[in-house]
SEZANU-656643 format. One record per residue: x, y, z of N, C-alpha, C in turn. Coordinates in steps of 0.001 Angstrom, whole numbers, padded with zeros to 6 digits, always signed. Layout:
! SEZANU-656643
XYZXYZXYZ/...
END
This chain:
! SEZANU-656643
+034027-035389-006969+034901-034903-005914+036348-035034-006368/+037194-033977-006221+038572-034044-006698+039351-035152-006003/+040276-035733-006779+041075-036823-006220+042125-036273-005278/+042278-036911-004150+043308-036520-003174+044407-037560-003208/+045628-037162-003550+046715-038144-003623+046912-038835-002281/+047223-040093-002337+047465-040838-001115+048855-040502-000595/+048929-040091+000643+050206-039750+001247+050218-040287+002661/+051216-041047+002970+051297-041631+004301+052540-041095+005005/+052364-040324+006071+053522-039825+006802+054241-040952+007528/+055450-040665+007903+056237-041648+008648+055546-042008+009944/+055452-043310+010225+054777-043748+011446+055446-043176+012689/+056737-042872+012586+057445-042360+013754+056922-041001+014188/+056239-040292+013285+055741-038962+013611+054352-039005+014228/+053757-040168+014214+052374-040274+014679+052353-040770+016116/+051423-040228+016890+051293-040646+018279+049854-040963+018586/+049672-041793+019586+048322-042146+020015+047985-041300+021225/+046883-040571+021176+046561-039664+022268+045626-040270+023293/+045191-041483+023065+044382-042131+024097+045257-042421+025299/+044720-042192+026504+045484-042477+027716+045572-043981+027893/+046769-044490+028042+046962-045932+028182+046686-046366+029609/+046736-047680+029829+046526-048207+031177+047567-047670+032148/+048748-047352+031626+049806-046843+032493+049692-045341+032692/+048746-044693+032011+048524-043277+032207+049303-042388+031267/+050011-042946+030303+050768-042122+029368+049838-041464+028382/+049903-040157+028272+048992-039433+027399+049412-039511+025949/+050702-039720+025670+051155-039824+024290+052218-040907+024199/+051813-042062+023745+052748-043169+023603+052971-043427+022128/+054169-043847+021704+054397-044127+020294+053423-045170+019794/+052978-044984+018570+052004-045891+017983+052603-047273+017809/+051946-048253+018387+052333-049638+018215+051071-050478+018227/+050990-051480+017358+049862-052405+017472+049908-053083+018824/+048774-053391+019422+048766-054051+020729+049510-055375+020679/+050145-055742+021810+050837-057025+021871+049874-058166+021600/+048680-058056+022160+047620-059029+021896+046456-058260+021316/+046072-058512+020076+045059-057685+019422+043661-057879+019979/+043532-057750+021294+042229-057731+021946+041349-058901+021538/+041951-060074+021389+041212-061284+021026+040522-061159+019680/+041124-060431+018738+040457-060249+017460+040768-061360+016463/+041524-062381+016892+041706-063521+016018+040404-064303+015925/+040239-065114+014866+039012-065896+014756+038805-066772+015976/+037575-066889+016408+037261-067675+017599+037589-069141+017373/+037942-069817+018442+038318-071217+018349+037184-072042+017767/+037472-072710+016666+036512-073647+016120+035336-073027+015411/+035270-071704+015292+034110-071068+014674+034328-070974+013180/+033524-071674+012428+033609-071633+010978+032220-071308+010447/+032113-070171+009789+030810-069715+009337+030885-069310+007886/+029943-069761+007086+029860-069312+005702+028505-068688+005485/+028460-067638+004673+027210-066941+004406+026936-066973+002915/+025771-067417+002547+025320-067379+001163+024026-066607+001106/+023841-065837+000051+022636-065022-000068+021404-065904+000023/+020505-065539+000938+019252-066257+001073+019350-067532+001882/+020561-067917+002284+020717-069160+003031+021133-068887+004461/+022125-068035+004631+022564-067675+005975+023732-068513+006438/+024185-068272+007646+025373-068945+008161+025141-070425+008424/+026194-071195+008286+026167-072606+008634+027151-072814+009772/+026680-073324+010896+027518-073490+012070+027977-074936+012186/+029127-075147+012807+029606-076514+013000+028829-077270+014054/+027857-076619+014700+027123-077273+015780+026011-078178+015269/+025648-078046+013989+024690-078984+013430+023257-078527+013479/+022394-079299+014113+020953-079142+014000+020443-077880+014669/+019254-077380+014225+018665-076198+014853+018415-076373+016340/+018255-077607+016794+018006-077825+018221+019210-077437+019074/+020387-077357+018445+021593-076963+019178+021753-075451+019257/+020875-074707+018585+021098-073272+018427+021058-072522+019752/+020116-072889+020626+020008-072186+021901+021276-072376+022729/+021761-073608+022787+022986-073867+023540+024163-073129+022927/+024179-073044+021589+025292-072370+020927+025264-070871+021180/+024054-070277+021253+023940-068856+021567+024549-068573+022926/+024217-069420+023899+024691-069211+025263+026199-069449+025363/+026714-070311+024482+028133-070651+024537+029000-069709+023712/+028371-068808+022943+029112-068022+021962+030318-067315+022553/+030119-066634+023674+031214-065867+024253+032091-066712+025172/+031733-067956+025383+032572-068820+026211+033824-069239+025452/+033798-069162+024150+034894-069669+023343+035886-068575+022973/+035879-067475+023698+036875-066444+023477+036579-065503+022340/+035341-065454+021860+035028-064517+020787+035045-063080+021311/+035554-062130+020533+035477-060724+020926+034026-060308+021129/+033810-059334+022004+032452-058923+022349+032202-057465+021978/+030940-057074+022007+030518-055685+021876+029175-055556+022580/+028869-054372+023080+027569-054173+023730+026460-054283+022688/+025352-054891+023093+024235-055134+022176+023573-053853+021701/+023899-052720+022304+023369-051439+021831+023660-051229+020356/+024715-051875+019842+025101-051708+018442+024005-052169+017485/+023066-052984+017961+021992-053500+017107+020835-052521+016959/+020930-051348+017583+019826-050384+017536+019424-050113+016083/+018118-050177+015837+017573-049843+014528+017517-050995+013552/+018298-052045+013790+018345-053149+012836+017027-053903+012780/+016415-054155+013946+015157-054905+013971+014072-054186+013179/+013947-052875+013361+012932-052116+012633+013197-052143+011134/+014464-052049+010750+014800-052056+009330+014482-053406+008703/+014779-054486+009423+014480-055829+008915+012969-056025+008790/+012217-055567+009794+010756-055689+009725+010194-054896+008550/+010773-053740+008268+010281-052915+007159+010470-053606+005816/+011380-054587+005778+011598-055369+004558+010862-056702+004595/+009981-056861+005584+009204-058090+005674+009923-059238+006345/+011023-058965+007026+011786-060018+007673+011465-060169+009146/+012002-061206+009744+011816-061497+011166+013165-061333+011863/+013372-060242+012599+014684-060017+013224+015058-061082+014246/+014071-061645+014955+014367-062687+015942+014943-063917+015249/+014312-064312+014155+014802-065468+013405+016189-065190+012826/+016404-063954+012393+017677-063593+011764+018835-063658+012761/+018654-063059+013945+019752-063088+014925+019993-064506+015435/+018925-065305+015514+019088-066687+015962+019953-067476+014985/+019840-067174+013715+020599-067906+012705+022103-067678+012815/+022507-066558+013367+023944-066322+013528+024405-066594+014957/+023505-067112+015797+023902-067485+017147+023933-066356+018142/+023140-065299+017916+023008-064203+018877+021681-064364+019607/+021697-064201+020916+020488-064297+021725+019503-063211+021288/+018260-063553+020916+017276-062543+020511+017024-061467+021558/+017321-061760+022832+017150-060743+023873+018008-059517+023598/+019061-059687+022811+019947-058563+022494+019240-057488+021676/+018140-057834+021031+017399-056850+020236+016714-055809+021105/+016466-056144+022368+015762-055217+023261+016541-054879+024527/+017682-055504+024737+018485-055232+025932+019855-054713+025511/+020049-053396+025514+021320-052826+025038+022509-053133+025926/+022266-053632+027145+023362-053906+028070+023946-055304+027917/+023298-056164+027138+023858-057487+026898+025179-057353+026148/+026056-058314+026345+027297-058377+025588+027166-059501+024571/+027392-059185+023311+027226-060166+022242+028547-060343+021501/+028607-061379+020692+029804-061666+019912+029989-060619+018814/+031165-059990+018787+031453-059001+017745+031522-059645+016354/+032186-060807+016183+032177-061432+014858+030773-061786+014385/+029920-062236+015296+028570-062620+014887+027720-061402+014543/+028009-060266+015184+027321-059040+014779+027683-058692+013339/+028948-058895+012973+029357-058672+011589+028674-059628+010632/+028566-060904+011033+027854-061882+010207+026390-061492+010031/+025781-061025+011123+024378-060618+011082+024170-059490+010080/+025062-058500+010092+024947-057380+009164+025059-057851+007712/+026019-058726+007442+026197-059220+006075+025004-060069+005638/+024487-060877+006550+023332-061712+006238+022118-060857+005903/+021843-059839+006726+020700-058959+006474+020869-058204+005166/+022077-057734+004884+022326-056994+003644+022062-057863+002426/+022493-059132+002482+022315-060034+001352+020868-060492+001213/+020253-060840+002334+018915-061429+002289+017839-060425+001913/+018022-059159+002294+016992-058154+002032+017444-057108+001017/+018483-057461+000252+018964-056613-000839+019223-055185-000362/+020063-055069+000672+020443-053761+001210+021968-053643+001159/+022525-053361-000013+023987-053338-000142+024672-052274+000702/+023917-051244+001123+024484-050178+001948+023857-050177+003341/+023595-051354+003878+022911-051479+005166+023621-050708+006273/+024930-050861+006383+025661-050187+007451+025516-048682+007388/+025602-048124+006185+025467-046675+006019+024039-046223+006288/+023062-047009+005830+021657-046654+006076+021365-046613+007572/+021873-047599+008302+021663-047612+009749+022312-046399+010410/+023540-046100+010021+024259-044979+010630+023525-043663+010410/+022985-043469+009216+022301-042216+008902+020935-042119+009567/+020395-043262+010016+019068-043251+010639+019125-043165+012163/+020314-043225+012743+020450-043206+014202+020038-041840+014741/+019174-041786+015766+018762-040496+016343+019926-039797+017031/+019805-038491+017283+020942-037696+017772+021418-038008+019181/+020731-038886+019922+021299-039288+021214+022124-040575+021085/+022214-041141+019899+023095-042254+019561+023021-043424+020538/+021860-044051+020645+021740-045205+021553+022528-046420+021087/+023055-046401+019865+023797-047555+019348+025222-047650+019881/+025690-046628+020592+027074-046651+021090+027144-046485+022603/+026084-046857+023293+026115-046769+024746+026058-045331+025233/+026717-045039+026348+026571-043720+026972+027556-042664+026475/+028210-042868+025320+029294-041956+024933+028815-040528+024683/+027548-040352+024331+027062-038998+024075+027146-038149+025338/+026999-038779+026506+027063-038027+027763+028482-037553+028079/+029481-038145+027446+030859-037754+027713+031139-036327+027268/+030297-035786+026398+030463-034391+025982+030239-033439+027145/+029599-033919+028210+029381-033081+029387+030680-032810+030144/+031708-033614+029891+032955-033501+030640+033969-032578+029981/+033744-032205+028729+034786-031532+027946+034224-030308+027245/+035137-029547+026640+034737-028325+025948+034910-028392+024439/+035641-029384+023941+035877-029425+022497+035880-030868+021994/+035920-031002+020664+035830-032318+020036+037017-033200+020412/+038217-032624+020474+039384-033414+020843+039257-034020+022222/+038749-033234+023170+038541-033753+024515+037513-034858+024537/+036459-034706+023735+035422-035736+023677+035982-037030+023099/+036793-036932+022042+037378-038132+021446+038247-038863+022467/+039024-038131+023249+039865-038778+024256+039023-039494+025309/+037905-038892+025696+037005-039557+026646+036420-040835+026038/+036057-040767+024757+035502-041943+024076+036540-043057+024008/+037795-042700+023722+038846-043711+023648+039010-044446+024974/+038895-043719+026070+039001-044355+027392+037864-045360+027604/+036651-044941+027229+035495-045815+027427+035509-046994+026453/+035961-046773+025226+035763-047748+024150+036462-049074+024393/+037550-049063+025175+038247-050325+025436+037400-051262+026277/+036352-050728+026926+035416-051566+027668+034168-051881+026835/+033820-050986+025925+032620-051164+025105+032764-052375+024181/+033958-052572+023632+034213-053707+022745+035699-054031+022747/+036027-055296+022525+037410-055673+022259+037534-056291+020875/+036553-055985+020019+036587-056470+018644+037578-055718+017781/+037898-054492+018163+038918-053707+017472+039453-052674+018454/+040549-052030+018091+041164-051018+018938+040991-049658+018273/+040413-048724+018996+040211-047370+018485+041423-046526+018857/+042066-045927+017846+043282-045148+018071+043159-043768+017425/+043690-042745+018085+043805-041424+017472+045281-041130+017250/+045637-040820+016016+047015-040588+015618+047144-039143+015163/+048023-038403+015824+048097-036957+015649+049455-036571+015068/+049452-035952+013883+050686-035517+013239+050781-034001+013323/+051638-033493+014203+051777-032047+014378+052303-031364+013122/+053131-032054+012343+053767-031417+011192+052790-031156+010054/+051898-032086+009798+050985-031932+008659+049659-031300+009040/+049366-031232+010339+048080-030687+010752+046928-031624+010475/+047216-032920+010422+046186-033916+010154+046133-034940+011281/+044959-035498+011479+044726-036487+012534+044024-037688+011919/+044377-038869+012390+043714-040094+011940+042985-040722+013119/+041750-041121+012908+041026-041963+013853+040968-043343+013214/+041703-044274+013789+041884-045593+013179+041135-046660+013967/+040471-047547+013232+039775-048697+013803+040683-049909+013562/+041611-050132+014493+042684-051101+014254+042236-052528+014530/+042527-053397+013559+042362-054839+013727+043566-055526+013131/+043788-056747+013543+044885-057522+012980+044752-057570+011465/+045859-057408+010731+045785-057494+009267+045353-058864+008774/+045371-059861+009659+044923-061203+009275+043409-061308+009249/+042720-060282+009797+041261-060324+009886+040678-059403+008835/+039719-059884+008097+039014-059057+007119+037642-058720+007694/+037479-057555+008313+036195-057221+008934+035105-057071+007886/+033892-057534+008188+032793-057415+007235+032534-055963+006853/+032217-055756+005589+032021-054401+005066+030945-053640+005815/+029762-054251+006017+028642-053524+006624+028981-053075+008041/+029666-053912+008773+030020-053609+010155+030947-052402+010235/+031996-052389+009408+032953-051289+009488+032363-050005+008925/+031506-050093+007915+030893-048876+007383+029926-048265+008389/+029240-049102+009160+028402-048585+010246+029262-047848+011268/+030399-048425+011632+031278-047802+012623+031798-046446+012156/+032315-046394+010943+032917-045160+010441+031871-044071+010224/+030728-044447+009646+029687-043445+009388+029075-042939+010689/+028903-043818+011678+028377-043378+012975+029322-042373+013619/+030609-042615+013480+031605-041717+014060+031507-040324+013439/+031390-040259+012123+031244-038960+011446+029960-038264+011876/+028888-039020+011944+027585-038466+012326+027643-037893+013738/+028285-038621+014654+028394-038138+016031+029199-036847+016113/+030302-036768+015383+031134-035562+015415+030341-034343+014967/+029493-034525+013971+028682-033401+013489+027663-032955+014530/+027079-033918+015233+026088-033579+016252+026761-032965+017475/+027865-033558+017918+028573-033080+019108+029001-031622+018952/+029432-031254+017735+029927-029893+017501+028883-028961+016907/+027690-029492+016604+026655-028699+015918+027182-028144+014603/+027989-028952+013907+028541-028581+012601+028101-029630+011581/+026884-029506+011038+026368-030548+010140+027168-030721+008858/+027982-029728+008496+028774-029826+007266+030195-030324+007512/+030538-030630+008750+031885-031137+009043+032122-032442+008293/+033294-032567+007702+033606-033771+006929+035084-034102+007065/+035424-035376+007049+036840-035759+007047+037483-035414+005708/+038805-035418+005678+039513-035209+004418+039465-036469+003563/+039695-037601+004202+039704-038890+003509+039110-039946+004431/+038347-040861+003856+037877-042045+004578+038475-043258+003881/+039129-044118+004650+039803-045285+004075+039137-046565+004560/+038961-047492+003624+038349-048787+003915+039299-049894+003475/+039366-050935+004252+040177-052087+003848+039499-052899+002757/+038177-052885+002717+037490-053696+001717+037515-053021+000345/+037187-053796-000679+037207-053286-002049+036066-052308-002299/+036228-051518-003326+035202-050551-003699+033937-051290-004142/+032771-050906-003616+031523-051559-004042+031121-051094-005439/+030103-051723-005988+029637-051351-007325+029229-049886-007387/+028615-049398-006315+028218-047990-006244+028685-047408-004917/+029287-046215-004978+029731-045529-003763+028897-044277-003511/+027706-044225-004091+026859-043037-003943+026501-042791-002480/+026107-043850-001759+025751-043685-000350+026965-043275+000485/+028130-043738+000111+029348-043351+000826+029599-041850+000677/+029380-041346-000530+029574-039916-000767+028580-039097+000042/+027346-039574+000159+026339-038868+000955+026696-038887+002440/+027180-040022+002915+027447-040172+004346+028711-039440+004787/+029759-039485+003966+031056-038965+004405+031411-037606+003806/+030952-037332+002584+031228-036051+001902+032726-035781+001838/+033493-036788+001492+034948-036656+001471+035524-037588+000418/+036842-037512+000231+037510-038477-000630+037407-039863-000008/+037327-040865-000868+037181-042247-000414+038316-043088-000971/+038896-043927-000144+039931-044855-000585+039534-046265-000165/+039431-047155-001138+039100-048551-000864+040346-049417-001072/+040355-050569-000428+041520-051429-000505+042709-050864+000246/+042440-050062+001279+043500-049414+002054+044070-050371+003102/+045141-049939+003736+045781-050770+004759+044964-050829+006040/+044255-049729+006354+043482-049647+007590+042107-049045+007310/+041169-049331+008210+039896-048612+008240+040109-047381+009110/+039939-046185+008535+040272-044989+009298+039680-043734+008677/+039588-042695+009510+039147-041368+009098+040326-040417+009231/+040629-039677+008166+041674-038660+008201+040995-037297+008172/+041276-036459+009163+040620-035154+009208+041595-034074+009656/+041212-032827+009424+042069-031696+009756+042196-031548+011266/+043415-031277+011723+043676-031172+013151+042882-030047+013802/+042566-029010+013055+041834-027865+013616+040474-028279+014168/+039921-029384+013669+038612-029822+014168+038668-030232+015639/+039847-030611+016132+039956-031039+017527+039589-029923+018497/+039796-028676+018085+039476-027539+018962+038068-027006+018739/+037290-027698+017904+035913-027276+017658+035098-027441+018944/+034471-026368+019446+033698-026488+020695+032551-027480+020556/+032264-028180+021640+031070-029019+021652+029856-028107+021751/+028734-028577+021287+027551-027726+021125+026863-027456+022454/+027425-026492+023198+026790-026118+024456+026692-027267+025425/+027673-028220+025311+027639-029411+026176+026281-030106+026123/+025764-030178+024908+024531-030921+024646+023338-030419+025453/+023247-029144+025680+022084-028602+026380+020872-028681+025467/+019678-028932+026014+019462-029333+027402+019743-030823+027599/+020472-031145+028623+020825-032527+028921+019591-033395+029119/+018563-032847+029771+017373-033641+030082+016712-034168+028813/+016759-033390+027726+016148-033831+026473+016851-035074+025939/+018183-035053+025951+018955-036208+025494+018693-037409+026398/+018700-037160+027696+018501-038232+028666+017112-038850+028522/+016103-038018+028321+014739-038526+028160+014636-039466+026966/+015386-039184+025901+015355-040055+024722+015881-041443+025067/+016963-041496+025829+017492-042784+026286+016481-043509+027165/+015879-042779+028089+014935-043385+029021+013729-043963+028285/+013200-043205+027337+012027-043689+026586+012359-044966+025824/+013559-045016+025256+013971-046207+024513+014005-047432+025425/+014578-047282+026615+014664-048411+027536+013295-048805+028080/+012488-047824+028434+011157-048106+028983+010291-048817+027950/+010442-048427+026690+009643-049024+025620+009879-050526+025511/+011056-050994+025904+011376-052411+025784+011236-053172+027096/+010692-052515+028122+010456-053206+029394+009102-053903+029371/+009008-055132+029887+007708-055807+029927+006716-055096+030836/+007219-054433+031887+006348-053712+032817+007129-052543+033402/+006518-051357+033389+007159-050167+033957+006186-049548+034942/+006565-049522+036238+005621-049053+037256+005708-047554+037545/+006597-046845+036835+006692-045384+036907+007109-044856+038282/+007603-045702+039156+008059-045219+040461+009408-044529+040314/+009736-043660+041263+011026-042978+041232+012158-043981+041399/+011903-045048+042130+012919-046089+042317+013256-046752+040985/+012228-047203+040266+012457-047862+038981+013074-046906+037975/+012585-045666+037951+013116-044671+037021+014596-044414+037282/+014979-044346+038548+016387-044124+038890+017241-045325+038505/+016714-046522+038690+017453-047721+038281+017704-047715+036777/+016701-047321+036000+016874-047238+034547+017907-046176+034201/+017855-045057+034929+018820-043980+034690+020248-044456+034957/+020431-045216+036008+021761-045747+036332+022242-046675+035222/+021373-047560+034752+021735-048465+033661+022115-047690+032406/+021442-046567+032173+021692-045762+030981+023076-045134+030994/+023519-044674+032151+024758-043897+032251+025959-044746+032653/+025729-045869+033328+026821-046672+033871+027814-047068+032776/+029066-046833+033039+030119-047115+032072+030729-045864+031483/+030021-044749+031617+030512-043493+031048+031489-042782+031969/+031575-043216+033234+032393-042523+034209+031669-041368+034868/+030363-041255+034619+029591-040116+035121+028399-040540+035962/+028391-041790+036415+027216-042296+037123+027252-041875+038588/+026948-040610+038830+026895-040073+040187+025483-039596+040487/+025197-039435+041766+023877-038927+042158+023633-037548+041563/+024669-036725+041510+024523-035365+040996+024187-035369+039504/+024892-036196+038721+024633-036223+037281+023268-036828+036982/+022913-037898+037674+021602-038521+037466+020491-037540+037823/+020639-036824+038919+019617-035850+039318+019466-034763+038265/+020593-034218+037796+020538-033179+036762+019868-033707+035501/+020199-034937+035125+019617-035542+033929+018110-035716+034061/+017638-035964+035289+016212-036170+035529+015476-034861+035796/+016215-033750+035833+015581-032448+036013+015253-032108+037447/+015977-032710+038406+015771-032403+039826+017129-032124+040459/+017115-031611+041682+018364-031404+042409+018753-032693+043121/+020030-032848+043494+020429-034041+044251+019630-034208+045541/+019324-033102+046213+018533-033186+047437+017123-033679+047171/+016512-033189+046089+015169-033651+045739+015178-035142+045409/+016190-035582+044664+016279-037003+044324+016440-037843+045588/+017270-037380+046522+017467-038121+047769+016156-038258+048533/+015394-037169+048618+014124-037214+049361+013089-038086+048650/+013040-038006+047333+012092-038827+046581+012402-040314+046758/+013673-040665+046710+014052-042065+046901+013778-042520+048330/+014045-041643+049301+013799-041990+050703+012332-042285+050939/+011459-041549+050258+010017-041793+050409+009612-043146+049845/+010486-043736+049002+010251-045070+048451+011121-046121+049137/+011728-045735+050263+012553-046678+051011+013839-047060+050313/+014408-046132+049544+015614-046446+048783+016634-045321+048903/+017872-045628+048567+018928-044621+048461+019626-044803+047121/+020259-043749+046649+020953-043842+045363+022085-044865+045437/+022853-044848+046505+023988-045773+046616+023529-047226+046621/+022392-047502+047263+021879-048874+047287+021408-049309+045902/+020756-048404+045166+020299-048737+043815+021483-048939+042877/+022512-048104+043005+023715-048272+042189+024377-049608+042498/+024474-049949+043765+025087-051214+044163+024293-052398+043626/+022964-052315+043711+022131-053403+043212+022226-053564+041706/+022302-052446+040989+022435-052502+039533+023770-053113+039142/+024820-052687+039821+026138-053260+039546+026162-054763+039822/+025549-055173+040912+025530-056595+041251+024830-057402+040163/+023650-056943+039741+022889-057677+038729+023667-057779+037420/+024276-056667+037005+025001-056662+035737+026280-057484+035827/+026991-057387+036951+028229-058153+037109+027950-059651+037101/+026947-060064+037852+026622-061492+037917+026206-062026+036554/+025449-061233+035813+025018-061696+034492+026207-061805+033537/+027076-060787+033516+028216-060822+032598+029173-061955+032933/+029397-062187+034216+030329-063238+034618+029751-064630+034403/+028435-064770+034576+027805-066089+034467+027451-066465+033039/+027410-065488+032132+026942-065777+030779+027994-065565+029699/+029099-064903+030010+030088-064604+028980+031498-064862+029484/+032437-064852+028545+033855-064969+028891+034563-063629+028763/+033807-062550+028828+034380-061208+028726+035426-061019+029822/+036579-060432+029508+037625-060242+030522+037105-059537+031772/+037592-059959+032922+037151-059375+034191+037455-057885+034239/+038570-057473+033641+038906-056049+033625+037867-055245+032852/+037307-055829+031788+036273-055140+031018+034978-055047+031816/+034632-056107+032543+033446-056071+033403+033592-054954+034430/+034770-054857+035039+035019-053795+036021+034876-052419+035385/+035414-052246+034180+035325-050959+033506+033908-050581+033137/+033137-051542+032645+031750-051270+032266+030892-050896+033469/+031297-051342+034650+030551-051037+035872+031165-049876+036653/+032165-049224+036052+032817-048048+036643+033540-048356+037952/+034145-049533+038022+035034-049815+039142+036441-049377+038758/+037194-048891+039721+038524-048359+039442+039532-049442+039099/+039249-050675+039487+040184-051771+039241+039451-053094+039384/+040121-054171+038970+039528-055496+039168+039480-055852+040651/+040387-055278+041434+040348-055511+042881+039051-054987+043479/+038639-053792+043047+037390-053216+043554+036199-054095+043188/+036195-054615+041959+035122-055525+041561+035180-056811+042378/+036382-057334+042604+036522-058572+043376+036002-058404+044796/+036287-057264+045405+035785-057002+046755+034259-056940+046764/+033683-056301+045738+032221-056212+045656+031607-057592+045452/+032190-058412+044569+031666-059755+044332+031765-060609+045590/+032846-060437+046342+033005-061192+047591+031902-060808+048579/+031575-059519+048605+030516-059040+049510+029147-059546+049061/+028906-059557+047752+027593-059968+047243+027394-061476+047294/+028417-062224+046884+028238-063655+046638+029142-064553+047470/+030127-063960+048148+031091-064775+048873+032154-065374+047980/+032177-064973+046701+033143-065499+045739+033809-064358+044989/+035017-064594+044492+035672-063643+043603+035051-063774+042212/+035302-062829+041303+034760-062959+039943+035140-064272+039269/+036392-064685+039390+036815-065945+038768+036106-067139+039388/+035954-067127+040703+035257-068221+041379+033787-068252+040985/+033165-067084+040891+031750-067020+040509+031567-067535+039085/+032475-067143+038221+032409-067589+036826+032579-069102+036747/+033527-069643+037482+033739-071089+037480+032530-071817+038055/+031925-071248+039106+030738-071846+039719+029584-071906+038723/+029521-070930+037814+028467-070901+036795+028780-071814+035617/+029942-072446+035654+030301-073374+034588+031007-072734+033416/+031485-071504+033596+032192-070815+032521+033682-071078+032675/+034266-071717+031683+035697-071998+031695+036366-071039+030728/+037253-070207+031248+037927-069200+030432+039419-069446+030488/+040028-069670+029339+041469-069861+029286+042169-068521+029452/+043201-068517+030249+044044-067324+030426+043247-066125+030912/+042189-066341+031684+041463-065203+032255+042389-064491+033225/+042393-063154+033165+043346-062418+033999+042948-062526+035461/+043917-062635+036366+043595-062740+037791+043134-061409+038338/+042351-061472+039428+041986-060232+040092+043230-059635+040739/+043310-058318+040726+044458-057663+041342+044404-057876+042854/+045570-058039+043429+045614-058215+044872+045014-059547+045280/+044777-059684+046546+044207-060929+047054+043028-060591+047934/+041907-061229+047643+040705-060976+048425+040522-062116+049398/+040558-061800+050661+040441-062846+051685+039019-063348+051783/
END
């Protein structure tokens, strides 16, 4: 592949097109004041050796269960457990035990089958490096990215966001809005240079942090794969892919995955692509939607201990699948299930249920679990549950439990330093 000279435009010309919390559609590029808790977790010291695995400061294996439960209490950045999709099968294919492997890095094994759990982002990176070393898979991240099915269960509900827009640029902006709730392990930024006709999708982390190679390669390759599926353009490729880590012994898999120039030892992990791709139409808004939705449903049902096939249970699973995308409405769920909203209402009524009650119950279960088991910011919990603000979540928690989110978290024994207060005051 011909060499592409490295050229960096003036930062002053670049803008971030993600809508900020204040609603600004184009704000000058600046690193976040607080890098989303991406500094190393307090007291977490982990070393990985091939065939040995991480060593934790907690000591004996008997402490492992308590350490798993405490992982997110210590301020570690989080990510949805959906990111682990495919890893268990790949480890088993190499004769390994995925449950034992995730336990060694302090991740709850339930995360292998529950995509809605929130797990430690640093430990997910450790897990990837451990699996790559132990099972001789130097390109594990790329292999996983290339094996992900076209409904992309590894990134939550983002595939459904294509239903809201007409082109790739619109889809990326929707993803940026959602992604700040999906993980706070890094900041996803789109930088648009009108003068050069080039755009950068940057996976920003503090320069003090060296993200594990397998983790970042999974992220970048998944992003390229999704863009090709969303636009039905299998040959779409970035101009340049940049990695902060050093060049590996072989970059053959990188060439297969990205089909572009590669730069290692770069300042940022990022994709540089032609601006014209932003206007590339999405592929018929992923028609038929029901086919994509059925793939998600089958994946979740496959990991349930018992599925009674009732319309009530099916609707609850559907809500869990879509919640967080900003599209969890009765109309969208009905369309996804292949029925009209009126038919869904009547079917649920025959089972003594309503859509609003099932949505409320799902939100309650997920909110209580996230608040009682993790130190994830309250604003992120609200976003993942599609509440408009932390005040809305606080009002719901008061109705469900008689406590605000902070009070409920404290009652569960979770101590969070500098946890943000709920907006307003809930009486």
